[in-house]
C-alpha positions as CSV (number, residue, x, y, z in Angstrom):
1,M,-105.8,-4.9,-48.6
2,L,-105.5,-1.3,-49.7
3,G,-105.8,1.9,-47.5
4,N,-107.6,5.2,-48.4
5,Q,-105.2,7.2,-50.5
6,S,-105.5,11.0,-50.2
7,M,-103.7,14.0,-49.3
8,Q,-104.3,17.2,-47.7
9,N,-102.8,20.6,-47.7
10,N,-103.6,23.0,-44.7
11,R,-103.0,26.0,-46.9
12,G,-105.0,24.9,-49.9
13,K,-104.2,23.1,-53.2
14,V,-100.9,23.2,-54.6
15,P,-100.8,23.2,-58.4
16,S,-100.1,19.7,-59.7
17,A,-99.1,18.0,-62.9
18,P,-101.6,16.0,-65.1
19,M,-103.0,12.9,-63.5
20,S,-101.5,10.6,-66.1
21,E,-97.9,11.4,-65.1
22,A,-97.8,12.4,-61.5
23,T,-100.6,13.8,-59.5
24,A,-101.7,14.1,-56.0
25,Q,-105.3,15.0,-55.0
26,G,-106.7,14.6,-51.5
27,N,-109.7,14.5,-49.1
28,E,-109.9,15.6,-45.7
29,R,-109.3,12.6,-43.9
30,N,-105.9,11.2,-44.9
31,N,-102.6,12.3,-46.0
32,A,-101.9,9.3,-48.2
33,P,-101.0,10.3,-51.8
34,V,-103.0,9.1,-54.6
35,M,-100.5,7.0,-56.6
36,P,-100.5,7.1,-60.5
37,L,-101.5,3.7,-61.8
38,L,-98.9,1.2,-62.5
39,G,-100.4,0.6,-65.9
40,S,-100.1,4.3,-66.9
41,G,-97.8,6.8,-68.0
42,R,-93.8,6.0,-67.6
43,K,-94.7,2.9,-65.4
44,K,-96.6,1.2,-68.3
45,R,-93.5,-0.2,-70.1
46,W,-91.9,-1.6,-67.1
47,S,-95.1,-3.0,-65.4
48,H,-95.9,-4.9,-68.6
49,G,-92.2,-5.8,-69.3
50,S,-92.0,-7.6,-65.9
51,L,-94.3,-10.2,-66.9
52,F,-91.4,-11.8,-68.8
53,F,-90.3,-13.1,-65.2
54,S,-93.6,-14.8,-64.7
55,L,-92.5,-17.3,-67.3
56,F,-90.6,-19.0,-64.5
57,F,-94.0,-20.4,-63.5
58,F,-93.5,-23.1,-66.2
59,V,-90.1,-24.1,-65.4
60,P,-90.9,-26.7,-62.8
61,L,-93.5,-28.3,-65.2
62,I,-90.7,-28.5,-67.9
63,I,-88.0,-30.1,-65.7
64,S,-90.4,-32.5,-63.7
65,R,-91.4,-36.1,-64.9
66,P,-93.9,-36.0,-67.7
67,L,-97.3,-34.8,-66.7
68,P,-100.8,-35.4,-67.9
69,V,-102.4,-33.1,-70.6
70,E,-105.1,-32.3,-68.2
71,V,-102.3,-30.7,-65.8
72,W,-100.7,-28.7,-68.5
73,I,-104.2,-27.4,-69.6
74,F,-105.1,-26.4,-66.0
75,Q,-101.7,-24.7,-65.3
76,T,-101.7,-22.9,-68.7
77,L,-105.3,-21.6,-68.2
78,G,-104.4,-20.7,-64.5
79,Y,-101.3,-18.7,-65.7
80,L,-103.3,-16.9,-68.3
81,G,-106.1,-16.1,-65.8
82,F,-103.3,-14.7,-63.4
83,V,-101.9,-12.6,-66.2
84,T,-105.3,-11.2,-67.4
85,L,-106.0,-10.3,-63.7
86,Y,-102.5,-8.6,-63.2
87,V,-103.2,-6.6,-66.3
88,R,-106.5,-5.5,-65.2
89,A,-105.3,-4.7,-61.6
90,I,-102.5,-2.2,-62.8
91,N,-105.0,-0.5,-65.2
92,E,-108.2,-0.3,-63.0
93,P,-109.1,2.2,-60.4
94,V,-107.4,1.5,-57.1
95,K,-110.6,0.8,-55.3
96,T,-111.1,-2.3,-57.3
97,L,-107.6,-3.7,-56.3
98,P,-108.7,-5.9,-53.4
99,T,-110.9,-7.9,-55.6
100,Y,-108.3,-8.6,-58.3
101,L,-105.6,-9.2,-55.6
102,L,-107.7,-11.8,-53.9
103,L,-108.5,-13.5,-57.2
104,M,-104.8,-13.6,-58.2
105,F,-103.7,-14.9,-54.7
106,L,-106.5,-17.7,-55.1
107,L,-105.2,-18.6,-58.5
108,S,-101.6,-18.8,-57.6
109,V,-102.6,-21.0,-54.6
110,A,-104.7,-23.3,-56.8
111,C,-101.8,-23.7,-59.3
112,S,-99.4,-24.5,-56.6
113,F,-101.1,-27.8,-55.9
114,Q,-99.6,-29.3,-59.0
115,N,-96.8,-26.9,-59.7
116,P,-94.3,-25.3,-57.3
117,G,-93.8,-22.5,-59.8
118,G,-97.0,-21.0,-58.5
119,A,-94.7,-19.3,-55.9
120,T,-93.1,-17.4,-58.4
121,I,-96.2,-15.5,-59.3
122,I,-97.4,-14.6,-55.9
123,G,-94.6,-11.8,-55.7
124,F,-96.5,-9.8,-58.4
125,I,-99.1,-9.5,-55.9
126,A,-96.8,-8.4,-53.2
127,F,-95.4,-5.8,-55.5
128,I,-98.7,-4.2,-56.1
129,V,-99.5,-4.2,-52.3
130,G,-96.3,-2.5,-51.5
131,Y,-96.6,0.2,-54.2
132,Y,-100.2,1.4,-53.5
133,N,-100.3,1.3,-49.7
134,S,-98.4,3.0,-47.0
135,L,-95.8,0.9,-45.2
136,K,-97.9,0.0,-42.2
137,T,-100.9,-1.1,-44.3
138,G,-98.6,-3.0,-46.7
139,L,-97.0,-5.0,-43.9
140,I,-100.4,-5.9,-42.6
141,S,-101.5,-7.1,-45.8
142,I,-98.2,-9.1,-46.5
143,G,-98.5,-10.5,-43.0
144,V,-101.9,-11.7,-43.6
145,M,-101.0,-13.3,-46.9
146,M,-97.7,-15.0,-45.4
147,L,-100.0,-16.3,-42.5
148,V,-102.2,-18.0,-45.1
149,L,-99.1,-19.4,-47.0
150,V,-97.9,-20.9,-43.8
151,S,-101.4,-22.4,-42.8
152,L,-101.6,-23.9,-46.2
153,H,-98.1,-25.3,-46.0
154,I,-98.8,-26.9,-42.7
155,T,-102.4,-28.2,-43.7
156,V,-102.4,-28.8,-47.3
157,F,-99.1,-28.8,-48.8
158,N,-97.5,-31.6,-46.4
159,N,-94.5,-29.4,-45.4
160,A,-93.4,-28.5,-48.8
161,Y,-90.5,-26.4,-47.6
162,F,-89.3,-25.3,-51.1
163,L,-92.7,-24.0,-52.0
164,L,-93.0,-22.2,-48.8
165,S,-89.6,-20.6,-48.8
166,A,-89.9,-19.6,-52.5
167,S,-93.3,-18.0,-51.7
168,L,-92.3,-16.1,-48.7
169,L,-88.9,-14.9,-50.1
170,N,-90.2,-13.9,-53.5
171,S,-92.9,-12.0,-51.7
172,L,-90.9,-10.1,-49.2
173,V,-88.3,-9.1,-51.9
174,L,-90.9,-7.9,-54.2
175,F,-92.9,-6.2,-51.5
176,G,-89.8,-4.3,-51.0
177,F,-89.3,-3.2,-54.5
178,G,-93.0,-2.0,-54.4
179,V,-92.3,0.0,-51.2
180,M,-89.1,1.5,-53.2
181,E,-91.0,2.3,-56.1
182,R,-93.7,4.1,-54.0
183,K,-91.2,6.3,-52.3
184,E,-89.5,7.3,-55.7
185,T,-92.8,8.1,-57.2
186,I,-93.9,10.2,-54.0
187,H,-90.6,12.0,-54.3
188,N,-91.3,12.9,-58.1
189,L,-94.9,13.9,-56.9
190,K,-93.5,16.4,-54.4
191,E,-91.0,17.6,-56.9
192,S,-93.6,18.2,-59.6
193,Q,-96.0,19.9,-57.2
194,Q,-93.2,22.3,-56.0
195,A,-92.1,23.1,-59.5
196,E,-95.6,24.1,-60.5
197,A,-96.1,26.2,-57.4
198,L,-92.8,28.0,-58.1
199,R,-94.1,28.6,-61.7
200,V,-97.1,30.1,-60.3
201,L,-95.6,32.2,-57.7
202,S,-92.9,33.3,-60.4
203,A,-95.9,34.3,-62.7
204,I,-97.5,36.4,-59.9
205,A,-94.1,38.1,-59.1
206,E,-93.8,38.8,-62.8
207,R,-97.2,40.3,-63.2
208,E,-96.6,42.4,-60.3
209,R,-93.1,43.6,-61.8
210,I,-95.1,44.3,-65.2
211,G,-97.7,46.4,-63.4
212,R,-94.9,48.5,-61.5
213,D,-93.0,49.0,-64.6
214,L,-96.0,50.1,-66.6
215,H,-97.1,52.5,-63.7
216,D,-93.7,54.0,-63.4
217,V,-93.4,54.4,-67.3
218,A,-96.9,55.8,-68.1
219,G,-98.1,57.2,-64.8
220,H,-96.1,60.4,-65.0
221,A,-96.2,60.8,-68.7
222,L,-100.2,60.5,-69.0
223,S,-100.6,63.1,-66.2
224,S,-98.2,65.4,-68.2
225,I,-100.3,64.8,-71.3
226,S,-103.6,65.2,-69.5
227,L,-102.3,68.7,-68.2
228,K,-101.0,69.9,-71.5
229,A,-104.2,68.9,-73.4
230,Q,-106.1,71.0,-70.8
231,L,-103.7,73.9,-71.3
232,A,-104.0,73.9,-74.9
233,D,-107.7,74.0,-74.8
234,K,-107.6,76.9,-72.6
235,L,-105.3,78.7,-74.9
236,I,-107.3,78.0,-77.9
237,S,-110.6,79.3,-76.3
238,K,-108.4,82.6,-75.4
239,D,-107.3,82.7,-79.1
240,K,-103.7,82.1,-78.2
241,I,-103.2,80.0,-81.3
242,E,-99.4,80.2,-81.3
243,D,-98.8,79.3,-77.6
244,A,-101.5,76.6,-78.2
245,H,-99.7,75.2,-81.1
246,R,-96.6,75.1,-79.1
247,E,-98.3,73.0,-76.4
248,V,-99.5,70.6,-79.0
249,K,-96.1,70.1,-80.3
250,A,-94.8,69.3,-76.9
251,L,-97.9,67.0,-76.3
252,A,-97.1,65.1,-79.7
253,K,-93.4,64.7,-78.5
254,L,-94.5,63.7,-75.1
255,S,-96.6,61.0,-76.5
256,Q,-93.9,59.6,-78.8
257,T,-91.8,59.4,-75.7
258,L,-94.3,57.4,-73.9
259,L,-94.9,55.0,-76.9
260,S,-91.2,54.5,-77.1
261,D,-90.6,53.7,-73.4
262,I,-94.0,51.5,-73.5
263,R,-92.4,49.5,-76.2
264,Q,-89.1,49.3,-74.3
265,A,-91.0,48.0,-71.3
266,V,-93.1,45.4,-73.3
267,S,-89.8,44.2,-75.0
268,D,-88.3,43.6,-71.5
269,I,-91.6,41.7,-70.6
270,K,-91.2,39.4,-73.6
271,Q,-88.7,37.0,-72.1
272,L,-87.7,34.0,-74.0
273,S,-89.3,30.6,-72.7
274,L,-86.4,28.2,-72.1
275,R,-88.6,25.2,-72.8
276,D,-89.9,26.7,-76.1
277,E,-86.4,27.5,-77.0
278,I,-85.3,23.9,-76.4
279,A,-88.2,22.3,-78.1
280,K,-87.6,24.5,-81.1
281,D,-83.9,23.7,-81.2
282,K,-84.6,20.1,-80.8
283,A,-86.9,20.0,-83.7
284,L,-84.2,21.9,-85.7
285,L,-81.4,19.7,-84.9
286,E,-83.5,16.4,-85.5
287,E,-84.4,17.7,-88.9
288,N,-80.9,18.0,-89.7
289,G,-80.3,14.2,-88.5
290,V,-79.0,15.0,-85.0
291,H,-80.7,13.1,-82.1
292,V,-81.4,15.1,-79.2
293,T,-81.7,13.6,-75.7
294,A,-83.0,16.3,-73.3
295,D,-83.3,15.9,-69.4
296,I,-84.9,19.1,-68.1
297,S,-85.6,19.2,-64.6
298,G,-88.9,21.1,-63.9
299,L,-87.7,22.3,-60.4
300,A,-84.6,23.8,-61.9
301,E,-86.5,25.6,-64.8
302,A,-89.0,27.0,-62.2
303,R,-86.2,28.3,-60.1
304,L,-84.8,30.5,-62.9
305,N,-85.8,34.4,-62.9
306,P,-86.8,35.8,-66.1
307,K,-83.4,37.1,-67.2
308,Q,-81.5,33.9,-66.4
309,E,-84.2,31.9,-68.3
310,S,-83.9,34.4,-71.4
311,Q,-80.0,34.1,-71.4
312,L,-80.0,30.4,-71.1
313,A,-82.4,30.2,-73.8
314,L,-80.1,32.3,-76.1
315,I,-77.0,30.3,-75.0
316,I,-78.7,27.1,-76.1
317,K,-79.8,28.7,-79.6
318,E,-76.2,29.7,-80.0
319,L,-75.0,26.1,-79.1
320,T,-77.5,24.6,-81.6
321,T,-76.2,26.9,-84.4
322,N,-72.7,25.8,-83.4
323,T,-73.6,22.2,-83.7
324,L,-75.3,22.7,-87.2
325,R,-72.4,24.6,-88.6
326,H,-69.4,22.8,-87.4
327,S,-70.3,19.4,-85.8
328,N,-69.6,15.8,-87.6
329,G,-71.7,14.3,-84.9
330,N,-75.2,12.9,-85.1
331,A,-76.4,13.3,-81.3
332,V,-76.7,16.0,-78.7
333,S,-77.3,15.8,-75.0
334,L,-79.0,18.5,-73.0
335,G,-79.3,18.6,-69.4
336,L,-80.8,21.1,-66.8
337,E,-80.5,20.1,-63.1
338,A,-80.9,21.7,-59.8
339,E,-78.7,20.9,-56.7
340,G,-79.7,23.0,-53.7
341,R,-79.5,26.7,-55.0
342,T,-77.3,26.0,-57.7
343,I,-78.7,25.3,-61.3
344,K,-76.5,23.4,-63.9
345,M,-76.9,23.3,-67.7
346,T,-74.9,20.9,-69.7
347,Y,-74.8,20.7,-73.5
348,K,-72.9,18.0,-74.9
349,D,-72.0,17.5,-78.8
350,H,-71.2,13.9,-79.5
351,G,-69.2,14.9,-82.5
352,V,-65.4,14.0,-82.5
353,I,-63.0,16.9,-82.4
354,E,-59.8,15.7,-84.1
355,N,-57.4,18.6,-83.3
356,S,-58.8,20.3,-80.1
357,A,-55.4,22.2,-79.5
358,S,-56.0,24.4,-82.6
359,I,-59.6,25.4,-81.6
360,K,-60.0,29.1,-80.8
361,E,-62.9,30.9,-79.4
362,G,-64.8,32.7,-82.1
363,N,-67.7,35.2,-81.9
364,G,-70.3,32.5,-80.8
365,L,-68.3,31.2,-77.9
366,V,-67.3,34.7,-76.7
367,G,-71.1,35.5,-77.0
368,I,-72.0,32.6,-74.8
369,R,-69.3,33.9,-72.1
370,E,-71.0,37.4,-72.3
371,R,-74.4,36.1,-71.8
372,A,-73.2,33.8,-68.9
373,A,-71.4,36.9,-67.3
374,S,-74.6,39.0,-67.6
375,I,-76.3,36.6,-65.1
376,D,-73.3,35.9,-62.9
377,A,-73.0,32.2,-64.2
378,D,-69.8,30.4,-64.6
379,V,-69.1,28.8,-68.1
380,R,-66.8,26.2,-69.1
381,F,-66.0,24.7,-72.5
382,S,-64.5,21.3,-72.8
383,F,-63.3,20.1,-76.4
384,T,-61.9,16.7,-75.5
385,P,-63.0,14.2,-76.5
386,N,-66.3,16.0,-77.5
387,F,-67.3,19.6,-77.3
388,T,-69.2,20.0,-73.9
389,V,-70.4,23.4,-72.5
390,S,-71.1,23.7,-68.7
391,V,-73.1,26.7,-67.3
392,Q,-73.4,27.0,-63.6
393,L,-75.4,29.7,-61.8
394,N,-77.3,30.5,-58.5
395,A,-81.1,30.0,-58.4
396,E,-83.6,32.4,-57.2
397,E,-83.8,31.9,-53.1
398,A,-85.7,28.8,-52.5
399,F,-88.9,29.1,-50.2
400,S,-90.6,26.4,-48.3
401,I,-93.9,24.9,-49.5
402,K,-95.8,22.8,-46.9
403,D,-95.3,19.2,-47.7
404,P,-98.7,18.1,-49.0
405,L,-97.7,14.3,-48.8
């Protein structure tokens, strides 16, 4: 039922996120992505929660005429067996899926002999097939499953049209949901890979900049220091102590200047990490009873240059201070998103402002405007009904990454 899942990047591996959230590894033969397990990471809650709908399996049993105890026992055991196989299927390696899906299908068909509700659980199989397979492979698998259902309908179920239509409709709908979930997951995989690649390339560019800065700062000064040290040594050897003393003083002054220049260069290198600042401010706010909801796009963060990242971090720090000092609310929303080459940061304090007309911009908000101006960003303040700050700026020039998926 399942096709090989792998991917290939002709230019080498693109850095990727950890496997538990969203990864894409590959082999040399196929371009299909390795999908995160349905029972892991962010998908776990939804995958297990959807089992609530499987309880419709029992509806026909409840509303039909009284059934023998043996039927109830068989149906209950069949349902529990199906759920057990489903939970195992979404948590086990993909290569074991065909066995689990076949057993799930056989159980649902066996239960359908006495209970039309068996048609409701076949859809779980279709969803898994749609999620883990390419569209072509998934359609073939669903086609085979439907062919079997139609054959059973004609030969065994004595033209039970309700059972057949429910099975086919349920399978098609949930297969479609599985396909859509697969597309969304692949999109997230691509975005995660691109963001990581941007981070790596940004780090390489930053290392090169640091190397150039240190070379420019230290190269000439060290050459001058070496020459003056040699000159002082020669003057001493010729007993020109006064001249040598003068050169040593110049040497000391040059060394102090070099040390100061290097310190300045290092201070420029130590850019504030936006993610670290957000984590620190979030912890500080929550310690003071303010719940923080942060939605930070990794792609947007990766496209910031060091100066933009540093200034945005300082703006968020100032806004956090503003919330702690002046807000009467207990919640803050923080977002960072990318739309093309535009990056937008939004900070919303959910506290209520009673008299927004009387508010004047103090040093904190003026400082935010100045920081935004230093990175050519547009900043807007809104005081009705809550305090909201929006900062919009242009990202680094986007570059193409060969699509590994």
